[in-house]
Each structure stands twice: as C-alpha cells, then as structure tokens.
C-alpha positions as CSV (number, residue, x, y, z in Angstrom):
1,M,-53.7,62.5,71.5
2,R,-52.7,62.4,67.8
3,R,-49.1,63.2,68.7
4,T,-49.1,60.3,71.3
5,A,-50.5,57.8,68.8
6,R,-48.0,58.8,66.2
7,S,-45.1,58.5,68.7
8,A,-46.3,55.0,69.7
9,R,-46.2,53.9,66.1
10,L,-42.8,55.3,65.6
11,R,-41.5,53.4,68.6
12,I,-42.5,50.0,67.1
13,P,-39.3,48.0,66.6
14,L,-38.0,47.5,63.1
15,R,-37.9,43.7,63.7
16,L,-41.6,43.7,64.3
17,R,-42.4,45.8,61.4
18,L,-40.4,43.5,59.0
19,R,-42.2,40.5,60.5
20,R,-45.5,42.1,59.6
21,T,-44.4,42.8,56.0
22,R,-42.3,39.7,55.4
23,G,-45.0,37.8,53.5
24,R,-45.6,40.8,51.2
25,L,-41.9,41.2,50.5
26,L,-41.4,37.5,49.9
27,R,-44.3,37.5,47.4
28,R,-42.8,40.5,45.6
29,L,-39.3,38.9,45.4
30,I,-40.8,35.6,44.0
31,I,-42.7,37.6,41.4
32,A,-39.6,39.6,40.5
33,F,-37.6,36.4,40.2
34,L,-40.2,34.8,38.1
35,L,-40.4,37.8,35.9
36,L,-36.6,37.8,35.5
37,I,-36.7,34.1,34.6
38,V,-39.5,34.7,32.1
39,A,-37.5,37.7,30.6
40,L,-34.3,35.7,30.3
41,C,-36.2,32.7,28.7
42,T,-38.0,35.1,26.4
43,A,-34.7,36.8,25.5
44,A,-33.1,33.4,24.9
45,V,-35.9,32.2,22.7
46,V,-35.8,35.5,20.7
47,A,-32.0,35.3,20.4
48,Y,-32.3,31.7,19.3
49,R,-34.8,32.5,16.7
50,L,-32.9,35.5,15.5
51,T,-29.6,33.7,15.4
52,G,-28.9,32.1,12.0
53,I,-26.3,29.6,11.1
54,P,-23.7,31.5,9.1
55,D,-21.9,30.2,6.1
56,P,-18.4,28.8,6.7
57,H,-15.5,31.1,6.3
58,P,-14.1,31.1,2.7
59,E,-10.7,29.8,3.9
60,T,-12.4,26.8,5.6
61,V,-14.1,25.7,2.4
62,T,-11.1,26.4,0.1
63,Q,-9.4,23.2,-1.0
64,S,-6.1,22.4,-2.5
65,T,-5.5,20.1,-5.4
66,V,-3.3,17.0,-4.7
67,F,-1.0,15.3,-7.2
68,V,-0.1,11.6,-6.9
69,D,2.1,9.3,-9.0
70,D,0.9,6.4,-11.1
71,K,0.8,4.2,-8.0
72,G,-1.0,6.8,-5.9
73,S,2.0,8.0,-3.9
74,Y,1.8,11.6,-2.9
75,L,3.7,14.0,-5.1
76,G,2.6,17.4,-3.7
77,R,-0.2,19.9,-3.8
78,R,-1.2,23.3,-5.3
79,G,-3.4,25.7,-3.5
80,P,-3.4,28.4,-0.7
81,V,-4.6,26.0,2.0
82,D,-3.6,22.4,2.5
83,R,-7.1,20.9,2.8
84,Q,-9.1,18.4,0.8
85,E,-12.7,17.5,1.8
86,V,-13.6,13.9,2.3
87,P,-17.0,12.4,3.0
88,L,-17.5,10.8,6.4
89,S,-17.9,7.4,4.6
90,Q,-14.2,7.6,3.8
91,V,-13.2,8.1,7.4
92,P,-12.9,4.7,9.1
93,R,-15.3,4.4,12.1
94,Y,-12.4,3.8,14.5
95,V,-10.8,7.1,13.4
96,Q,-14.1,8.9,14.1
97,D,-14.4,7.2,17.5
98,A,-10.8,8.2,18.3
99,V,-11.5,11.9,17.7
100,I,-14.7,11.7,19.8
101,A,-12.8,9.9,22.6
102,A,-10.2,12.6,22.6
103,E,-12.3,15.7,22.2
104,N,-16.0,15.1,23.2
105,R,-17.0,11.6,24.5
106,S,-20.7,12.7,24.8
107,F,-20.8,14.0,21.2
108,R,-23.3,11.5,19.9
109,T,-25.8,12.1,22.7
110,D,-25.3,15.8,23.8
111,D,-27.2,18.8,22.6
112,G,-24.3,20.5,21.0
113,V,-23.1,22.4,24.0
114,S,-21.3,21.6,27.3
115,P,-23.0,23.7,30.1
116,R,-20.0,23.3,32.3
117,A,-17.7,24.6,29.6
118,V,-20.0,27.5,28.9
119,A,-20.1,28.4,32.6
120,R,-16.3,28.2,32.9
121,A,-15.9,30.5,29.9
122,V,-18.5,33.0,31.2
123,L,-16.7,33.1,34.6
124,A,-13.3,33.5,33.0
125,S,-14.6,36.4,30.9
126,L,-16.2,38.1,33.9
127,T,-13.2,37.7,36.1
128,G,-10.5,38.2,33.5
129,G,-9.2,34.7,34.1
130,E,-7.4,32.4,31.7
131,R,-9.3,31.4,28.6
132,Q,-11.2,28.1,29.1
133,G,-11.6,25.1,26.8
134,G,-13.6,22.0,27.0
135,S,-16.0,22.9,24.2
136,T,-18.0,20.1,22.4
137,I,-17.0,19.1,18.9
138,T,-20.1,21.0,17.7
139,Q,-18.9,24.2,19.4
140,Q,-15.4,23.7,18.1
141,Y,-16.7,23.4,14.6
142,V,-18.8,26.6,15.0
143,K,-15.8,28.4,16.5
144,N,-13.3,27.3,13.8
145,A,-15.5,27.3,10.7
146,L,-18.4,29.7,11.3
147,L,-17.2,32.4,13.7
148,S,-14.2,34.6,14.4
149,P,-11.6,33.5,16.9
150,E,-12.5,36.5,19.2
151,Q,-12.7,35.5,22.9
152,S,-15.6,37.5,24.3
153,L,-18.7,36.8,26.3
154,S,-21.0,37.8,23.5
155,R,-19.2,35.6,21.0
156,K,-19.2,32.6,23.4
157,A,-23.0,33.1,23.8
158,R,-23.5,33.2,20.1
159,E,-21.3,30.1,19.7
160,A,-23.5,28.2,22.1
161,L,-26.8,29.3,20.4
162,I,-25.5,28.4,16.9
163,A,-24.2,25.0,18.3
164,I,-27.6,24.2,19.7
165,K,-29.4,25.2,16.5
166,L,-26.8,23.3,14.5
167,D,-27.4,20.2,16.6
168,R,-31.2,20.4,16.1
169,T,-31.1,21.0,12.4
170,R,-28.1,18.8,11.2
171,S,-27.3,15.2,11.8
172,K,-24.4,14.3,14.0
173,D,-22.7,12.8,11.0
174,E,-22.9,16.1,9.1
175,I,-21.5,18.0,12.1
176,L,-18.7,15.5,12.6
177,A,-17.8,15.6,8.8
178,G,-17.6,19.4,8.9
179,Y,-15.4,19.2,12.0
180,L,-13.0,16.6,10.6
181,N,-12.7,18.5,7.3
182,T,-11.8,21.9,9.0
183,V,-10.0,21.2,12.3
184,Y,-6.3,22.0,12.3
185,F,-3.9,19.2,12.9
186,G,-0.5,21.0,12.6
187,R,2.0,20.7,9.8
188,G,-0.2,23.1,7.8
189,S,-2.9,20.5,7.6
190,A,-6.5,21.7,7.6
191,G,-8.7,18.6,7.9
192,I,-8.2,14.9,8.3
193,E,-7.2,14.2,4.7
194,A,-4.3,16.6,4.7
195,A,-3.2,15.4,8.1
196,A,-3.2,11.7,7.0
197,R,-0.9,12.6,4.1
198,N,1.4,14.9,6.0
199,Y,1.9,12.7,9.1
200,F,1.7,9.2,7.5
201,G,1.7,9.6,3.7
202,V,-1.7,7.8,3.2
203,D,-5.2,8.7,2.4
204,T,-7.7,9.0,5.3
205,R,-9.4,5.7,4.3
206,K,-6.1,3.9,4.8
207,L,-5.4,5.1,8.3
208,T,-4.9,2.4,10.9
209,V,-6.3,2.3,14.4
210,S,-2.9,3.5,15.8
211,Q,-2.6,6.3,13.3
212,G,-6.1,7.4,13.8
213,A,-5.6,7.6,17.6
214,A,-2.4,9.6,17.1
215,L,-4.1,12.2,14.9
216,A,-6.9,12.4,17.5
217,A,-4.3,13.0,20.2
218,I,-2.7,15.7,18.1
219,V,-5.8,17.9,17.8
220,N,-5.4,19.0,21.4
221,I,-2.2,21.0,20.8
222,P,-1.4,20.7,17.1
223,S,1.4,23.3,16.9
224,Y,3.3,21.4,19.6
225,Y,2.7,17.8,18.4
226,E,3.5,18.5,14.7
227,K,7.1,17.6,15.4
228,A,6.3,14.1,16.5
229,G,8.8,11.7,15.1
230,S,11.6,14.2,14.9
231,D,11.6,15.7,18.4
232,P,12.1,13.0,21.1
233,E,10.4,15.1,23.9
234,V,7.3,15.9,21.7
235,T,7.1,12.2,20.6
236,A,7.2,11.0,24.2
237,T,4.5,13.4,25.2
238,L,2.3,12.5,22.3
239,R,2.8,8.8,23.0
240,A,1.4,9.2,26.5
241,R,-1.7,11.0,25.1
242,W,-2.0,8.3,22.4
243,E,-2.2,5.7,25.1
244,W,-4.9,7.7,26.8
245,V,-7.0,7.9,23.6
246,L,-6.7,4.2,23.0
247,D,-7.7,3.4,26.6
248,A,-10.8,5.7,26.2
249,M,-11.7,3.9,23.0
250,T,-11.4,0.5,24.7
251,A,-13.5,1.7,27.6
252,G,-16.1,3.0,25.2
253,G,-16.2,-0.2,23.1
254,S,-14.8,1.4,20.0
255,I,-12.0,-1.1,19.8
256,T,-11.6,-4.5,21.5
257,A,-9.1,-5.4,24.2
258,K,-7.2,-7.4,21.6
259,Q,-6.9,-4.4,19.2
260,R,-5.7,-2.3,22.1
261,A,-3.1,-4.9,23.0
262,E,-1.9,-5.1,19.4
263,A,-1.7,-1.3,18.9
264,V,1.8,-0.1,18.1
265,F,2.8,3.6,18.2
266,P,3.0,4.7,14.6
267,A,6.0,6.0,12.6
268,F,5.7,9.6,11.4
269,R,7.0,11.3,8.3
270,F,9.9,13.5,9.2
271,Y,9.1,17.1,10.0
272,P,10.0,19.8,9.3
273,P,10.5,19.1,5.6
274,G,13.5,20.1,3.5
275,A,13.9,23.5,2.1
276,T,13.0,22.4,-1.4
277,E,10.8,19.8,-2.9
278,G,13.5,19.3,-5.6
279,Q,12.3,17.3,-8.6
280,R,8.6,17.1,-7.6
281,Q,7.8,20.6,-8.5
282,Y,9.0,20.1,-12.1
283,M,6.5,17.3,-12.4
284,I,3.7,19.1,-10.7
285,D,4.2,22.2,-13.0
286,V,3.8,20.1,-16.1
287,A,0.9,18.0,-14.7
288,A,-0.9,21.1,-13.4
289,Q,-0.8,22.9,-16.7
290,E,-2.1,19.7,-18.5
291,A,-4.8,19.1,-15.9
292,A,-6.1,22.7,-16.2
293,D,-6.1,22.4,-20.0
294,R,-8.1,19.1,-19.9
295,L,-10.7,20.6,-17.5
296,G,-10.9,23.9,-19.4
297,I,-10.1,26.0,-16.3
298,T,-7.2,28.1,-15.1
299,E,-4.3,26.8,-13.0
300,D,-5.5,29.0,-10.2
301,Q,-9.0,27.5,-10.4
302,L,-7.4,24.0,-10.4
303,A,-5.3,24.8,-7.3
304,R,-8.4,25.9,-5.3
305,G,-10.7,23.2,-6.7
306,G,-10.0,20.2,-4.4
307,Y,-9.1,17.9,-7.3
308,T,-6.9,14.8,-7.1
309,V,-4.7,14.5,-10.1
310,R,-3.2,11.0,-10.8
311,T,-0.2,11.4,-13.0
312,T,1.8,9.1,-15.1
313,F,5.0,9.6,-13.1
314,D,6.9,6.9,-11.2
315,L,8.1,8.7,-8.1
316,A,10.5,6.0,-7.0
317,L,12.2,6.1,-10.4
318,Q,12.3,9.9,-10.3
319,D,14.0,9.9,-6.9
320,A,16.5,7.2,-8.0
321,T,17.2,9.2,-11.2
322,T,17.9,12.3,-9.2
323,E,20.5,10.5,-7.2
324,A,22.1,9.0,-10.3
325,V,22.3,12.3,-12.1
326,K,23.6,14.0,-8.9
327,D,26.4,11.5,-8.8
328,L,27.2,12.2,-12.4
329,K,27.3,16.0,-11.9
330,D,28.8,16.2,-8.4
331,G,30.8,13.0,-8.0
332,R,32.2,12.2,-11.4
333,G,31.5,15.1,-13.7
334,G,34.3,17.3,-12.4
335,A,34.4,21.1,-12.5
336,A,32.7,22.5,-15.5
337,G,34.8,25.6,-15.5
338,K,34.4,29.1,-14.2
339,G,30.9,30.5,-14.9
340,V,29.8,27.3,-16.7
341,T,26.7,25.5,-15.5
342,L,26.2,21.8,-16.2
343,H,22.6,20.7,-17.1
344,A,20.9,17.3,-17.4
345,A,17.5,16.4,-18.6
346,V,15.9,12.9,-18.5
347,V,12.6,11.8,-20.1
348,A,11.1,8.3,-20.2
349,I,8.0,7.6,-22.3
350,V,5.9,4.5,-22.9
351,P,6.1,3.8,-26.6
352,G,2.7,3.6,-28.4
353,D,1.0,5.2,-25.4
354,G,2.7,8.5,-24.6
355,A,2.6,8.2,-20.8
356,V,5.6,10.1,-19.3
357,R,7.1,7.9,-16.6
358,L,10.1,10.1,-15.8
359,L,10.7,13.8,-16.1
360,Y,14.0,15.1,-14.7
361,G,14.0,18.8,-15.5
362,G,16.9,20.2,-13.4
363,S,19.0,19.8,-10.3
364,D,16.9,22.0,-8.0
365,Y,13.6,23.7,-8.6
366,A,14.3,26.3,-5.9
367,R,17.4,27.5,-7.8
368,Q,16.1,26.8,-11.3
369,P,12.4,26.7,-11.8
370,F,12.8,26.4,-15.6
371,N,12.3,22.8,-16.7
372,D,15.1,21.8,-19.0
373,A,13.2,18.6,-20.0
374,V,10.2,20.3,-21.5
375,G,11.4,23.8,-22.3
376,G,15.1,23.5,-22.8
377,A,16.4,23.9,-26.4
378,V,19.3,21.5,-26.5
379,E,21.7,21.5,-29.4
380,A,21.0,18.3,-31.4
381,G,24.1,17.7,-33.4
382,T,24.2,14.1,-34.5
383,A,21.3,13.1,-32.4
384,L,19.0,13.6,-35.3
385,D,21.2,11.9,-37.9
386,P,19.2,8.6,-37.9
387,F,16.1,10.5,-39.1
388,A,18.0,12.3,-41.9
389,K,16.9,10.2,-44.9
390,I,13.6,9.0,-43.5
391,R,10.2,10.4,-44.5
392,L,8.4,11.5,-41.3
393,G,4.7,12.2,-40.8
394,A,3.1,14.8,-38.5
395,P,3.9,15.8,-35.9
396,L,7.5,14.9,-36.5
397,T,7.8,16.4,-40.0
398,A,9.9,19.3,-39.0
399,L,12.2,17.4,-36.6
400,P,15.2,16.9,-38.9
401,K,15.4,20.6,-39.4
402,T,15.2,21.4,-35.7
403,A,18.7,22.4,-34.6
404,A,17.8,22.5,-30.9
405,P,14.8,20.3,-29.9
406,T,13.6,19.9,-26.3
407,P,14.4,16.6,-24.6
408,L,10.7,15.8,-24.4
409,K,10.3,16.3,-28.2
410,L,13.3,14.2,-29.1
411,A,12.2,11.5,-26.6
412,S,8.8,11.4,-28.3
413,A,10.6,10.8,-31.6
414,Y,12.7,7.9,-30.2
415,A,9.5,6.5,-28.6
416,T,7.9,6.5,-32.0
417,V,10.8,4.4,-33.3
418,A,10.3,1.9,-30.4
419,A,6.6,1.7,-31.3
420,N,7.3,0.7,-34.9
421,G,6.5,4.1,-36.2
422,M,3.3,4.8,-34.1
423,Y,3.6,8.3,-32.6
424,A,1.8,8.8,-29.3
425,A,1.4,12.4,-27.9
426,P,3.1,12.6,-24.5
427,Y,0.8,13.1,-21.5
428,T,1.3,13.3,-17.8
429,V,-2.2,13.0,-16.4
430,T,-4.2,9.8,-16.4
431,K,-7.2,10.6,-14.2
432,I,-8.7,13.6,-12.3
433,T,-11.3,13.1,-9.5
434,R,-13.2,15.5,-7.4
435,D,-15.4,14.7,-4.4
436,G,-15.0,11.0,-5.2
437,R,-16.3,11.5,-8.8
438,Q,-14.1,11.0,-11.8
439,V,-14.1,14.1,-14.0
440,Y,-11.4,13.2,-16.6
441,T,-9.8,10.1,-17.9
442,A,-6.9,10.1,-20.4
443,H,-7.0,8.3,-23.7
444,P,-3.8,7.9,-25.7
445,D,-3.6,10.1,-28.8
446,T,-1.8,8.0,-31.5
447,R,-1.1,8.3,-35.2
448,R,1.4,6.8,-37.6
449,A,4.4,9.0,-38.2
450,L,6.8,6.4,-39.6
451,E,6.4,3.4,-41.8
452,E,7.4,0.2,-40.0
453,K,10.3,-0.4,-42.3
454,D,11.5,3.2,-41.8
455,A,11.3,2.8,-38.0
456,F,13.4,-0.4,-38.3
457,M,16.0,1.5,-40.4
458,V,16.2,4.3,-37.8
459,S,16.6,1.8,-35.0
460,A,19.4,0.0,-36.9
461,Q,21.1,3.3,-37.6
462,M,20.9,4.2,-33.9
463,S,22.4,0.9,-32.8
464,K,25.2,1.2,-35.4
465,S,26.1,4.7,-34.2
466,Y,26.2,3.4,-30.6
467,D,28.6,0.6,-31.6
468,D,30.8,3.0,-33.5
469,A,30.9,5.5,-30.6
470,L,31.8,2.9,-28.0
471,P,33.9,0.2,-29.7
472,A,35.7,-0.7,-26.5
473,V,32.5,-2.2,-25.0
474,P,32.6,-6.0,-25.3
475,A,29.9,-7.5,-27.5
476,A,28.6,-9.6,-24.5
477,Q,28.0,-6.4,-22.6
478,R,26.1,-4.6,-25.4
479,A,22.6,-3.6,-24.7
480,P,19.9,-6.0,-26.1
481,Q,17.7,-3.0,-26.6
482,T,18.3,-0.2,-29.0
483,A,21.0,2.1,-27.6
484,F,22.2,5.4,-29.0
485,T,24.8,8.1,-28.0
486,A,25.3,11.3,-30.1
487,G,25.6,15.0,-29.6
488,A,27.1,18.3,-30.7
489,G,30.8,18.9,-30.9
490,G,33.5,16.4,-30.5
491,G,36.7,15.7,-28.7
492,I,37.6,18.6,-26.4
493,T,34.9,20.8,-27.9
494,R,32.0,18.6,-26.9
495,R,29.0,20.8,-26.1
496,T,26.0,18.3,-25.7
497,V,25.6,14.6,-25.3
498,W,22.4,12.7,-26.1
499,S,22.1,9.1,-24.9
500,A,19.0,6.9,-25.4
501,R,17.8,3.4,-24.8
502,L,14.5,2.0,-26.1
503,D,12.5,-1.1,-26.5
504,P,8.7,-1.7,-27.0
505,Q,8.0,-1.0,-23.3
506,L,10.0,2.2,-22.7
507,A,12.0,4.9,-24.4
508,L,14.6,6.7,-22.3
509,T,16.4,9.8,-23.4
510,F,19.2,11.6,-21.4
511,A,20.6,15.0,-22.4
512,L,23.8,16.4,-20.9
513,F,24.8,20.0,-21.9
514,A,26.4,23.1,-20.5
515,D,26.0,26.8,-20.8
516,R,27.6,30.0,-19.6
517,P,26.4,33.6,-19.3
518,G,25.8,35.3,-22.6
519,K,27.1,38.7,-23.8
520,K,23.8,40.3,-23.1
521,K,22.2,40.5,-19.6
522,N,20.1,37.5,-18.6
523,T,21.1,35.4,-21.6
524,T,23.1,32.2,-21.9
525,A,25.3,30.6,-24.5
526,P,26.4,27.0,-25.1
527,A,29.5,26.0,-23.3
528,Q,32.0,23.1,-23.5
529,L,31.3,20.1,-21.3
530,P,34.1,19.0,-18.9
531,N,36.4,16.5,-20.6
532,D,37.4,14.4,-17.7
533,P,35.9,11.9,-17.6
534,S,34.5,11.6,-21.1
535,P,31.0,13.2,-21.2
536,A,29.8,10.6,-23.8
537,Q,31.0,7.7,-21.6
538,S,29.5,9.3,-18.4
539,A,26.2,9.9,-20.1
540,T,26.0,6.4,-21.6
541,E,26.8,4.8,-18.2
542,T,24.2,7.0,-16.4
543,T,21.6,6.2,-19.0
544,A,22.3,2.5,-18.6
545,Q,22.0,2.8,-14.8
546,I,18.6,4.6,-15.1
547,W,17.5,2.0,-17.6
548,R,18.1,-0.8,-15.1
549,L,16.2,1.1,-12.4
550,A,13.3,1.7,-14.8
551,T,13.1,-1.9,-16.2
552,T,14.2,-4.0,-13.2
553,G,13.9,-1.8,-10.2
554,T,17.5,-2.4,-9.3
555,G,20.5,-0.1,-9.5
C-alpha cells in the first residue's frame, strides 16, 4: 500500500503541481524583488551619502593673466592655461540662454541628471557600444572640472551621484558659472572669457546675441569649429548650428522674433594665428615685469593669477610703427652688408607723466627676444651734446657721461626737456584688476631734473642741430615741434642715428644702429650702417611718419 500511494503521488503531472505551488512561488518572487529594490535603494542612499563633491582639478582653476592696451584692446596673455574666470553677472543673460538652448534646455528645472542619457551610457558600457553623450550641463561640469575623463560605468555612476548632490547643494547660477568658466571652446580657450577674446576680440560682457549663439554652437565640437571664419566648410556647418541655436532661443522666449530676424552671422578672428606675436611680446615682457614688481609677486605668480593688466601702450600705433620700420629696413634700407644686422628701437613717452605709449624693441620676438628699446646699449655720439653744458638733477645726473644709453633712458631725458625740466619715471602699467576688483593703480613719479631755462636751452640746441643736419629741408616744411637728429660716426662711417621729435604732449625717440658678430663667441660689435640711402635722412623721415601716426592718426 505504501508503495502504491507513493507511486500515485509520483504520477501527478508537473502542471498540476506548479498550479498548487504557484501562489507560494509568486509570493517568494515578489518578496525577492522587493528585497532587491530595498537593497538597491539602500545602496544608492549609502553611495549618495558617502559620495563627496571633489575639489576642481588644479588645471580648471588655474587662470592666465591678460594684458590690454590703453584703450582695452587685447595684447596677449601669460600663463599655462588660457582661462580667466568671470562672475555670471558679467555674462549677458542671452549668452547664458544660448548655451542652455544648445546644451541642456531643461537645465533650470532638472535635477542635475538626464535619466535617458545615463541609461544610454550604461547600455553602451555593457554592450561595448559607442560612447554616448547627452549629459546635462551639471554632468558636463562634473565630468570636465571634478572627475577624470575615464569612460567607465563606475565613473558614470559617480558622475550622476555628484551631479545630483551638486544640484541639491548649489544654486543653478553657481553651477552654470562653474560650467561657463571651465568648458572648452577650442582655440585653446578654457571658459567663456577666453573664448570671447579669441573668437571675437571682446570681453564676455560685450558679446552680442549672434556672437553668444555662435559660442554656444561651438561647444558641441570645439576642435572642429575652432577654424570658423578661415575654413569655408567649417564656417558653413557652424552657421547651420548657429541658426538652430537661435531658433531654440526664440522658441524658448530667450529672444524675440525681431531679435531673431535681425541676427547676423558674426565675423570671427582669423585662425590659426601667425607663427609669432611679433611686437606684442616685447611689450608684454616689460609690462609683466613691472606688474609683478608693483604687486610684490613673481612673474610666474602673476601669470597664474588671473589678473587683467591695463598697459599704457597704444596697440594701433605699435602696429603702424612696425610697418613703418619694416619699410625702412626691408624696402629702403638696402643691404647692411654680410654678417651685419640692422636694428631699430622706438620709444614714445608722455612728457611730465611717464606713460610709455610706444615701445618697438626689435623686428621679431621669435628671432630676437632681447628688447633693444629697454636693454640695448646704443652708441650715443652727438645725441647727448645738447645736455653737455647743462646741470642735470637726478636721475639724469650721469647721462652726459653715458657713452651708450638705452633708447628708453634717452627718450626719458628728451621727455624731460619737453616737460620744461620735469622728469617723469617711465611706466607701462596703469591699472591691475582681479576678480573685478582693482588691486593697483599707477601714479606718476615726477621730480624736477632741469631748470626751466636749461630745458629751453636744450630744446633750442636740439632744433639748431636739426636745422644744421638737414639744411635742404625748406623752412615751410620744418617741424613746428622740437626735432633732433644726431648719432655716432659720420659720412660713410655712420654707426648710429638718433632721431627725436617732442612737444608737451609726446616725446618720440628713434634709434637706428647696426652690429656684427664679435671676435669672441656670442658677442657683437658696432657695425657701419648702410649708406644708400642716407641713414640720417631715412631715420628722420621715418620718425616724422611715426610722429604723424601718433599725433594725428594718419600716415
């Protein structure tokens, strides 16, 4: 009987047995699923609590120092990274909205993450598919500034957790400011301020709607779009995306239909830039040293400090002078002779103030980083004769005994004459700001170095020497300001020419000289200037041309 009962149970169909136990299995599965959900939620909560918001990478907070001329035009920068931080208040609202329209339209309302983007990234990681994008602005900021660029599932999960925590602990404005100051725009530009300068030559606060939309469009593929304006295909592709950004801004109410209709695709600065920054580096060298001295820091600290240094220089005049001197040396100067190098240095100073408006230190910084204007010892010859019988006060006391002054030093002496004997120490930095706060302002350092009557006598002597040197110039064409041409050597042995013009508003000094390799290695010796055309005549004419550029803005 026992065997029969057991056999009967064994013969019960599987389908019937499952039906009898289905309820029990279902309850077990539900309990297991709920336990899994609870475990996952607990793990997520624990992970969220244990995940801290890391500090930004050092390279994302390092800033460069920017140099501008006396009108605010961009000269150049110093620093390892082309980045300057700006508060969100200096980013026009329409520029903010353009970036949001291009990168994350739900930014102001989302929780810092895009579930769809996270899901796509997880799936791509698990299947080995192509890397997926579509992250929110918050996630992009976390990825770019706070985490490594590694593309792994664990890093993506950490990115999402940090983004959520960042969204809950920081305001949207703080997150957007961090993003705009660190996102890469191409052309070496880290952040919106560097991008505004490198693409359009303006500060962020001066960006137009069209320029802001263009920068927003560039963020998508910055390494490709950085050639906009110089590559027709890239420019056309960017234009299409620019139109898309503007349409999105219009649909979202960021700009009006009228603003959209009036938008014009902006003009870009040419890219890539030339192989050398030419004259600008001479100016930046001098201003950087002065700025660091004024702040009591090293030049390296200055370069990494995120300062804006406003200089005394006139960039337009500097560029025009470069062309004028190039014409003298390449077009009219003739061959200087085998092994002979022709040099020119030009300095313009505001008398009685000391502001250096012009500083031409050499033909090309890339080939000659030494600045002839501030460091070159140029044989004076008769250029010091007007001071010979005059009593000079400090700091010009030793000038008559200086056989080879620097062009800057001699220009300062001539500026003292133009200021009726009031010496003003030359300076190249007018103001230094950082984070919108002014940290240094220049004040002219003046002292009397010549009595007024002595300054008048020097001026008269300079003009007489000029008249004697160039007797063929008709009186009607003589300069109304004080003019002076002198130098070392004469006739076919001319070695240097100094030419100057000065009035109470400006003192301009031009030095033309030549050298050749010395007998010892890495040394030079004075050389004869080319004689055809006359170096004195050429220097005088070039000085007159630069003077017109400086005082009237015309060539």
